[in-house]
C-alpha positions in Angstrom: 65.7 125.4 107.4 67.0 123.7 110.6 67.3 126.3 113.5 70.3 127.0 114.8 69.5 125.3 118.0 69.4 121.8 116.9 72.6 122.4 114.8 74.3 123.2 118.3 73.5 120.3 119.6 74.1 117.6 116.8 77.6 119.4 116.3 77.9 119.4 120.4 77.1 115.6 120.2 79.5 115.2 117.3 81.9 116.8 118.9 82.2 115.3 122.1 82.2 111.6 120.3 85.4 112.7 118.2 86.4 114.2 121.1 86.4 110.7 123.3 87.6 108.8 120.0 90.8 110.8 119.9 91.1 110.1 123.4 90.9 107.0 123.8 92.4 106.3 120.7 95.8 108.2 122.1 95.9 105.9 125.0 95.6 103.1 122.8 98.4 104.8 121.2 100.9 106.0 123.9 100.1 102.6 126.2 101.5 100.1 123.5 104.6 102.8 122.9 105.1 102.3 126.8 105.1 98.7 126.5 101.8 98.1 129.0 99.5 96.4 126.4 101.0 93.9 123.3 99.1 94.7 120.3 100.4 92.6 118.5 101.2 89.3 119.9 101.7 86.2 118.5 98.3 83.9 117.9 98.0 81.2 120.4 98.4 77.7 119.4 95.1 76.7 117.5 94.0 73.1 118.1 91.8 71.0 115.1 89.9 68.1 115.6 89.2 65.5 113.1 85.1 64.0 114.2 85.5 60.1 112.9 82.2 59.8 110.7 80.6 56.1 111.5 
């Protein structure tokens, strides 16, 4: 059986990662809502090249 110190450490690591992901998601959403970032831009024009075989 795992000891409590290891489980506490794993919980702290996973909790910190979860908090970090939530913070980044909140920053991205608020930036999108305020209009600082535009996440749904139309893709740029595509250049199609053709190679003529010899």
